[in-house]
C-alpha positions as CSV (number, residue, x, y, z in Angstrom):
1,X,-61.7,-188.8,137.2
2,X,-64.8,-189.9,135.2
3,X,-67.2,-189.0,137.9
4,X,-65.6,-185.5,138.3
5,X,-66.7,-184.9,134.7
6,X,-70.2,-186.4,135.3
7,X,-70.7,-184.0,138.2
8,X,-70.4,-181.1,135.8
9,X,-73.5,-182.3,133.9
10,X,-77.2,-181.6,134.7
11,X,-78.8,-184.2,137.0
12,X,-80.8,-186.1,134.4
13,X,-78.0,-186.7,131.9
14,X,-75.7,-187.6,134.7
15,X,-78.1,-190.1,136.2
16,X,-78.6,-191.7,132.7
17,X,-74.9,-192.0,132.1
18,X,-74.4,-193.6,135.5
19,X,-77.2,-196.0,134.7
20,X,-75.5,-197.0,131.4
21,X,-72.2,-197.5,133.3
22,X,-74.0,-199.8,135.8
23,X,-75.4,-201.8,132.9
24,X,-71.9,-202.3,131.5
25,X,-70.7,-203.4,134.9
26,X,-73.5,-205.9,135.2
27,X,-72.6,-207.3,131.7
28,X,-69.0,-207.7,132.9
29,X,-70.1,-209.3,136.1
30,X,-72.3,-211.9,134.2
31,X,-69.5,-212.3,131.7
32,X,-67.5,-213.6,134.7
33,X,-70.1,-216.4,135.2
34,X,-69.0,-217.8,131.8
35,X,-65.4,-216.9,131.3
36,X,-63.8,-216.8,134.8
37,X,-65.4,-220.3,135.0
38,X,-63.7,-221.3,131.8
39,X,-60.3,-220.2,133.1
40,X,-60.6,-222.1,136.3
41,X,-62.6,-225.1,135.2
42,X,-59.7,-227.5,134.7
43,X,-57.6,-226.5,137.7
44,X,-60.7,-226.9,140.0
45,X,-61.9,-230.1,138.4
46,X,-58.5,-231.7,138.8
47,X,-58.2,-230.5,142.4
48,X,-55.0,-228.7,141.6
49,X,-56.4,-225.7,143.5
50,X,-59.4,-225.3,145.8
51,X,-62.3,-223.3,144.2
52,X,-61.8,-220.1,146.1
53,X,-58.0,-220.2,145.6
54,X,-58.5,-220.8,141.9
55,X,-61.1,-218.0,141.4
56,X,-59.1,-215.4,143.3
57,X,-55.8,-216.3,141.5
58,X,-57.6,-216.3,138.2
59,X,-59.2,-213.0,138.9
60,X,-55.9,-211.4,139.7
61,X,-54.3,-212.7,136.5
62,X,-57.3,-211.6,134.6
63,X,-57.0,-208.1,135.9
64,X,-53.3,-208.1,135.1
65,X,-54.1,-209.1,131.6
66,X,-56.4,-206.2,131.2
67,X,-53.8,-203.8,132.5
68,X,-51.0,-205.1,130.3
69,X,-53.0,-206.2,127.2
70,X,-53.3,-202.8,125.6
71,X,-56.6,-201.5,124.0
72,X,-56.5,-203.0,120.5
73,X,-59.4,-205.4,121.1
74,X,-61.4,-202.7,122.9
75,X,-61.0,-200.3,119.9
76,X,-62.1,-203.1,117.5
77,X,-65.3,-203.3,119.5
78,X,-65.8,-199.5,119.4
79,X,-65.1,-199.3,115.6
80,X,-68.0,-201.7,114.8
81,X,-70.4,-198.8,115.5
82,X,-70.9,-195.7,113.4
83,X,-69.6,-193.7,116.4
84,X,-69.1,-190.4,114.5
85,X,-72.8,-190.5,113.3
86,X,-74.0,-191.5,116.7
87,X,-72.3,-188.4,118.2
88,X,-74.4,-186.1,116.0
89,X,-77.6,-187.5,117.6
90,X,-79.3,-186.6,120.8
91,X,-78.4,-188.0,124.2
92,X,-81.5,-190.2,124.1
93,X,-80.3,-192.0,121.0
94,X,-76.9,-192.7,122.5
95,X,-78.5,-194.1,125.7
96,X,-80.8,-196.3,123.6
97,X,-77.8,-197.7,121.8
98,X,-75.9,-198.5,125.0
99,X,-78.9,-200.0,126.8
100,X,-79.9,-202.1,123.8
101,X,-76.4,-203.6,123.5
102,X,-76.0,-204.3,127.2
103,X,-79.4,-205.6,128.0
104,X,-79.6,-208.0,125.0
105,X,-76.1,-209.3,125.9
106,X,-77.1,-209.7,129.6
107,X,-80.3,-211.6,128.8
108,X,-78.6,-214.2,126.6
109,X,-75.6,-214.6,128.9
110,X,-77.9,-215.2,131.9
111,X,-80.0,-217.7,130.1
112,X,-77.2,-219.8,128.9
113,X,-75.3,-219.6,132.2
114,X,-78.5,-220.8,134.1
115,X,-78.6,-223.8,131.8
116,X,-74.9,-224.5,132.3
117,X,-74.1,-224.1,128.6
118,X,-70.7,-222.7,127.8
119,X,-72.0,-220.0,125.5
120,X,-69.8,-217.2,124.1
121,X,-70.0,-213.8,125.7
122,X,-68.0,-212.5,122.7
123,X,-70.5,-213.7,120.2
124,X,-73.3,-212.3,122.3
125,X,-71.7,-208.8,122.6
126,X,-70.7,-208.7,118.9
127,X,-74.2,-209.7,117.9
128,X,-75.8,-207.1,120.2
129,X,-73.6,-204.4,118.8
130,X,-74.4,-205.4,115.2
131,X,-78.1,-205.5,116.0
132,X,-78.2,-202.1,117.7
133,X,-76.0,-200.7,114.9
134,X,-78.5,-202.0,112.2
135,X,-81.3,-200.5,114.2
136,X,-79.6,-197.1,114.3
137,X,-78.9,-197.3,110.5
138,X,-82.5,-198.1,109.9
139,X,-83.8,-195.0,111.7
140,X,-81.1,-192.4,111.0
141,X,-78.8,-191.5,108.0
142,X,-75.6,-193.3,108.8
143,X,-72.7,-195.3,107.4
144,X,-74.2,-198.2,109.4
145,X,-72.2,-201.0,110.9
146,X,-68.5,-201.2,110.0
147,X,-68.8,-204.5,108.0
148,X,-65.1,-204.7,107.1
149,X,-64.3,-204.8,110.8
150,X,-67.2,-207.1,111.5
151,X,-66.0,-209.6,108.9
152,X,-62.5,-209.7,110.5
153,X,-64.0,-210.3,113.9
154,X,-66.4,-212.9,112.5
155,X,-63.6,-214.8,110.9
156,X,-61.7,-214.8,114.2
157,X,-64.7,-216.0,116.2
158,X,-65.5,-218.8,113.7
159,X,-62.0,-220.1,113.1
160,X,-60.6,-220.0,116.6
161,X,-62.6,-223.1,117.9
162,X,-61.5,-225.1,114.9
163,X,-57.9,-224.1,115.6
164,X,-58.3,-225.0,119.3
165,X,-59.9,-228.4,118.5
166,X,-57.1,-229.4,116.0
167,X,-54.3,-228.1,118.1
168,X,-55.5,-230.0,121.2
169,X,-55.6,-233.3,119.3
170,X,-52.0,-232.7,118.0
171,X,-50.8,-231.8,121.5
172,X,-52.3,-234.9,123.2
173,X,-50.6,-237.2,120.6
174,X,-47.3,-235.4,121.1
175,X,-47.5,-235.6,124.9
176,X,-48.3,-239.4,124.7
177,X,-45.3,-239.9,122.5
178,X,-42.8,-237.8,124.5
179,X,-44.0,-238.2,128.1
180,X,-44.2,-241.6,129.7
181,X,-45.5,-240.4,133.0
182,X,-48.8,-242.3,133.5
183,X,-50.1,-240.1,136.2
184,X,-50.5,-237.3,133.7
185,X,-53.1,-239.3,131.8
186,X,-55.2,-240.3,134.8
187,X,-58.5,-238.7,135.8
188,X,-58.6,-236.9,139.1
189,X,-60.0,-238.7,142.2
190,X,-62.3,-237.1,144.7
191,X,-60.4,-235.3,147.4
192,X,-57.0,-236.3,146.0
193,X,-54.5,-233.6,145.0
194,X,-52.6,-234.4,141.8
195,X,-48.8,-235.1,141.9
196,X,-46.7,-232.0,142.5
197,X,-45.4,-231.8,138.9
198,X,-48.8,-232.3,137.4
199,X,-50.3,-229.7,139.8
200,X,-47.6,-227.2,138.9
201,X,-48.4,-227.7,135.2
202,X,-52.1,-227.3,135.7
203,X,-51.7,-224.1,137.8
204,X,-49.3,-222.7,135.1
205,X,-51.7,-223.3,132.3
206,X,-54.6,-221.8,134.3
207,X,-52.5,-218.7,134.9
208,X,-51.8,-218.4,131.2
209,X,-55.5,-218.7,130.3
210,X,-56.5,-216.2,132.9
211,X,-53.9,-213.6,131.9
212,X,-54.7,-213.9,128.1
213,X,-58.4,-213.9,128.9
214,X,-58.0,-210.6,130.6
215,X,-55.9,-209.2,127.7
216,X,-58.7,-210.1,125.3
217,X,-62.1,-210.6,126.9
218,X,-61.5,-208.0,129.6
219,X,-61.2,-205.4,126.9
220,X,-64.8,-205.9,125.6
221,X,-66.3,-204.2,128.6
222,X,-63.7,-201.4,128.2
223,X,-64.8,-201.0,124.6
224,X,-68.4,-200.6,125.7
225,X,-67.3,-198.1,128.3
226,X,-65.5,-196.1,125.7
227,X,-68.7,-195.9,123.6
228,X,-70.4,-194.4,126.7
229,X,-67.6,-191.9,127.5
230,X,-67.1,-190.7,124.0
231,X,-70.8,-190.4,123.3
232,X,-71.7,-188.6,126.6
233,X,-68.4,-186.8,127.4
234,X,-66.9,-186.1,124.0
235,X,-64.8,-183.1,124.9
236,X,-62.9,-185.3,127.3
237,X,-62.7,-188.6,125.5
238,X,-62.6,-187.8,121.7
239,X,-58.8,-187.5,122.1
240,X,-56.4,-188.9,124.6
241,X,-55.8,-186.4,127.4
242,X,-52.1,-186.8,126.8
243,X,-52.4,-185.4,123.3
244,X,-49.3,-183.6,122.3
245,X,-49.9,-181.1,119.4
246,X,-46.2,-180.6,118.7
247,X,-45.4,-184.3,118.6
248,X,-48.5,-184.9,116.4
249,X,-47.4,-182.3,113.9
250,X,-43.9,-183.7,113.8
251,X,-45.4,-187.2,113.0
252,X,-47.5,-185.6,110.2
253,X,-44.5,-183.9,108.7
254,X,-42.6,-187.2,108.5
255,X,-45.5,-189.0,107.0
256,X,-46.0,-186.3,104.5
257,X,-42.3,-186.3,103.4
258,X,-42.6,-190.1,102.7
259,X,-45.8,-189.7,100.7
260,X,-44.6,-186.6,98.7
261,X,-41.4,-188.5,97.7
262,X,-43.3,-191.6,96.6
263,X,-46.4,-190.0,94.9
264,X,-45.0,-188.9,91.5
265,X,-43.8,-192.4,90.7
266,X,-46.8,-194.3,92.1
267,X,-49.9,-195.7,90.5
268,X,-51.9,-194.3,93.5
269,X,-50.6,-190.8,93.0
270,X,-54.1,-189.2,93.3
271,X,-55.0,-191.2,96.4
272,X,-51.7,-190.2,98.0
273,X,-52.3,-186.6,97.3
274,X,-55.7,-187.0,99.0
275,X,-53.8,-188.3,102.0
276,X,-51.5,-185.4,101.9
277,X,-54.5,-183.1,101.8
278,X,-55.8,-184.8,104.9
279,X,-52.5,-184.2,106.6
280,X,-52.6,-180.5,105.7
281,X,-56.1,-180.2,107.1
282,X,-55.2,-182.1,110.2
283,X,-52.2,-180.0,110.8
284,X,-54.4,-176.9,110.5
285,X,-57.0,-178.3,112.9
286,X,-54.3,-179.2,115.5
287,X,-52.7,-175.7,115.4
288,X,-55.9,-173.6,115.2
289,X,-58.7,-175.5,116.9
290,X,-57.3,-177.7,119.7
291,X,-58.2,-175.2,122.5
292,X,-61.8,-174.9,121.3
293,X,-64.5,-176.1,123.7
294,X,-66.7,-177.3,120.7
295,X,-66.8,-181.1,120.6
296,X,-66.9,-181.0,116.8
297,X,-63.3,-179.7,116.7
298,X,-61.8,-182.5,118.6
299,X,-63.9,-185.0,116.7
300,X,-62.8,-183.5,113.5
301,X,-59.2,-184.2,114.5
302,X,-60.1,-187.7,115.6
303,X,-61.9,-188.5,112.3
304,X,-59.0,-187.2,110.2
305,X,-56.5,-189.3,112.2
306,X,-58.7,-192.4,111.6
307,X,-59.1,-191.6,107.9
308,X,-55.3,-191.1,107.5
309,X,-54.7,-194.4,109.4
310,X,-56.8,-196.3,106.9
311,X,-54.9,-194.9,104.0
312,X,-51.5,-195.5,105.5
313,X,-52.4,-199.1,106.4
314,X,-53.3,-199.7,102.8
315,X,-50.0,-198.2,101.5
316,X,-47.9,-200.2,104.0
317,X,-49.7,-203.5,103.3
318,X,-49.4,-203.2,99.5
319,X,-45.9,-204.5,98.4
320,X,-46.1,-202.5,95.1
321,X,-46.4,-199.1,96.8
322,X,-43.5,-198.9,99.2
323,X,-40.9,-201.6,98.5
324,X,-38.3,-200.1,100.8
325,X,-38.5,-201.2,104.5
326,X,-37.3,-197.8,105.7
327,X,-40.3,-196.0,104.3
328,X,-42.7,-198.5,105.7
329,X,-41.0,-198.3,109.1
330,X,-41.4,-194.5,109.2
331,X,-45.1,-194.7,108.2
332,X,-45.9,-197.4,110.8
333,X,-44.0,-195.8,113.7
334,X,-45.4,-192.3,113.1
335,X,-48.9,-193.5,112.5
336,X,-48.7,-195.5,115.8
337,X,-48.0,-192.2,117.5
338,X,-51.1,-190.6,116.0
339,X,-53.3,-193.6,116.6
340,X,-52.3,-193.5,120.3
341,X,-54.3,-190.3,120.6
342,X,-57.5,-192.0,119.3
343,X,-57.1,-195.6,120.4
344,X,-57.0,-195.4,124.2
345,X,-58.9,-196.4,127.3
346,X,-58.8,-194.8,130.8
347,X,-60.1,-197.8,132.7
348,X,-60.1,-201.6,133.2
349,X,-62.7,-204.1,134.4
350,X,-62.8,-207.7,135.7
351,X,-64.9,-210.2,137.5
352,X,-64.3,-213.2,139.7
353,X,-67.5,-215.0,140.4
354,X,-70.0,-217.6,139.2
355,X,-67.9,-220.6,138.3
356,X,-69.6,-223.9,139.4
357,X,-72.1,-224.6,136.6
358,X,-69.6,-224.2,133.8
359,X,-66.9,-226.2,135.6
360,X,-69.1,-229.3,135.8
361,X,-69.9,-229.0,132.0
362,X,-66.3,-228.6,131.1
363,X,-65.0,-231.4,133.3
364,X,-67.7,-234.1,133.0
365,X,-70.3,-233.4,130.3
366,X,-68.2,-232.9,127.1
367,X,-66.6,-236.3,127.2
368,X,-67.9,-239.7,128.2
369,X,-64.9,-240.2,130.4
370,X,-63.8,-237.7,133.0
371,X,-61.2,-235.1,132.1
372,X,-57.6,-236.3,132.7
373,X,-54.8,-234.1,133.9
374,X,-53.2,-234.1,130.4
375,X,-56.5,-233.2,128.7
376,X,-57.1,-230.3,131.1
377,X,-53.6,-228.9,130.7
378,X,-53.8,-229.3,126.9
379,X,-57.1,-227.5,126.7
380,X,-55.7,-224.6,128.8
381,X,-52.5,-224.3,126.8
382,X,-54.5,-224.4,123.6
383,X,-56.9,-221.6,124.9
384,X,-54.0,-219.5,126.1
385,X,-52.1,-219.7,122.7
386,X,-55.2,-219.0,120.7
387,X,-56.4,-216.0,122.8
388,X,-52.8,-214.6,123.0
389,X,-52.5,-214.6,119.2
390,X,-56.0,-213.0,118.8
391,X,-55.0,-210.3,121.2
392,X,-51.8,-209.6,119.3
393,X,-53.9,-209.1,116.1
394,X,-56.4,-206.9,118.0
395,X,-59.3,-209.4,117.4
396,X,-61.8,-210.5,120.0
397,X,-62.2,-214.2,120.4
398,X,-64.4,-216.5,122.5
399,X,-62.6,-218.0,125.5
400,X,-65.6,-220.3,126.0
401,X,-65.5,-221.8,122.5
402,X,-61.7,-222.1,122.4
403,X,-61.5,-223.9,125.7
404,X,-64.5,-226.1,125.0
405,X,-63.1,-227.1,121.6
406,X,-59.7,-227.8,123.3
407,X,-61.4,-230.1,125.8
408,X,-63.3,-231.8,123.0
409,X,-60.1,-232.2,120.9
410,X,-58.3,-233.8,123.9
411,X,-61.2,-236.2,124.4
412,X,-61.2,-237.2,120.7
413,X,-57.4,-237.7,120.8
414,X,-57.8,-240.0,123.8
415,X,-60.8,-242.1,122.7
416,X,-62.0,-241.0,119.3
417,X,-65.2,-239.1,118.4
418,X,-67.3,-241.8,120.3
419,X,-65.7,-240.4,123.5
420,X,-67.8,-237.2,123.2
421,X,-71.2,-236.8,124.8
422,X,-73.6,-236.1,122.0
423,X,-76.2,-234.3,124.1
424,X,-73.7,-231.8,125.5
425,X,-72.0,-231.2,122.1
426,X,-75.4,-230.6,120.5
427,X,-76.3,-228.1,123.2
428,X,-73.0,-226.2,122.8
429,X,-73.3,-226.3,119.0
430,X,-76.9,-224.9,119.2
431,X,-75.8,-222.1,121.5
432,X,-72.9,-221.4,119.1
433,X,-75.3,-221.3,116.1
434,X,-78.1,-219.3,117.8
435,X,-76.0,-216.7,119.8
436,X,-75.2,-214.4,116.9
437,X,-78.7,-214.2,115.2
438,X,-80.6,-214.1,118.5
439,X,-78.4,-211.3,120.0
440,X,-78.5,-209.4,116.7
441,X,-82.3,-209.6,116.7
442,X,-82.5,-208.6,120.4
443,X,-80.1,-205.7,119.9
444,X,-82.1,-204.4,116.9
445,X,-85.5,-204.6,118.6
446,X,-84.3,-203.2,121.9
447,X,-82.7,-200.2,120.2
448,X,-86.0,-199.5,118.3
449,X,-87.9,-199.8,121.6
450,X,-85.6,-197.6,123.7
451,X,-85.4,-195.1,120.9
452,X,-89.2,-194.9,120.7
453,X,-89.5,-194.5,124.5
454,X,-86.8,-191.8,124.5
455,X,-88.6,-189.6,122.0
């Protein structure tokens, strides 16, 4: 379907769009070097599954996670950029933005993978987006980066490893108290398959990590792809192709009825009437302009839905504005209908290759002793829980950092801090500290370079 629309374009823009899509696919491919490896590291190292079995199974679960995980994380990625300002620029500027993001993320991912360091693809991508966004804001009048969204994502990326480390320690202590099965706390032996029950546990936790990884990390490439599609094919992707004008207007009517009833008695009366005015303008746009071929018409509808969504979110979250649960339920449910027309993605991506270097680091180089079955299962369970919660709240999180911190937590619970390998932990910490500033700098400089070349 995408390529049907691309064929309608002149040859040069079509070739450039395809080039950007290839770059995104390369990023996703290299992302698999890191994150598919993380998902299968424990199950391979403990010999619960053979490498090829683990990678194929993990890839299938990863893809299933992408399909069933929604698009909340993808849209969080998209909303970091001043997309509406970007769309008013030339095709060359849009291409410079996409290439700067992808190439800076690819370069850092390749370098850390080659060194066997479990670096975060999430940090890399977020940093590249912020850098390219800053470059765009420097050269063109723009709202710049969405710092409110960036701060939410930053908190998620920073706090999730601490949560994983702490949760893993607690879980190991609980397992030692509750389970007396000694085989669970043994290290794997070369060529020896673990006991049946232990093997089933390890495969189950690997499956959970793979699925939740797909539901979160798999959406990052989708978010990048949406930037390309909405920038280059706006008449097709500004709004969901399933947009229903009549249903949208009914939702607007119900939201307006709640706001009109509440406004006279509320301290935010003026702000509410501004929201009501947005509703009236949006209703007019839907009825009068939907069939227009001008891209600005559809984007006007999109922008107003997004503006209304921010206002409604504020009203619903403030306990002093709507104290009745009925009104809040109406606002949430009707706004969910409207947001479904702007927050969508027509595709899914996944990779299944490049696991060996990271597996060795996870299994042997984080702790001084080799990873036990219990530590592997605990790290996987910790990662699955953390990633699943982050996906629920539409926040991208680093599978790499969560899993590595889970392994480190398990090692500390088993033998104290002295059980960690200082050299590996320093390398991981340095990658963690440097990834954001380096990728921001690369994204910024590459955008300026590509923009200059495209002029």
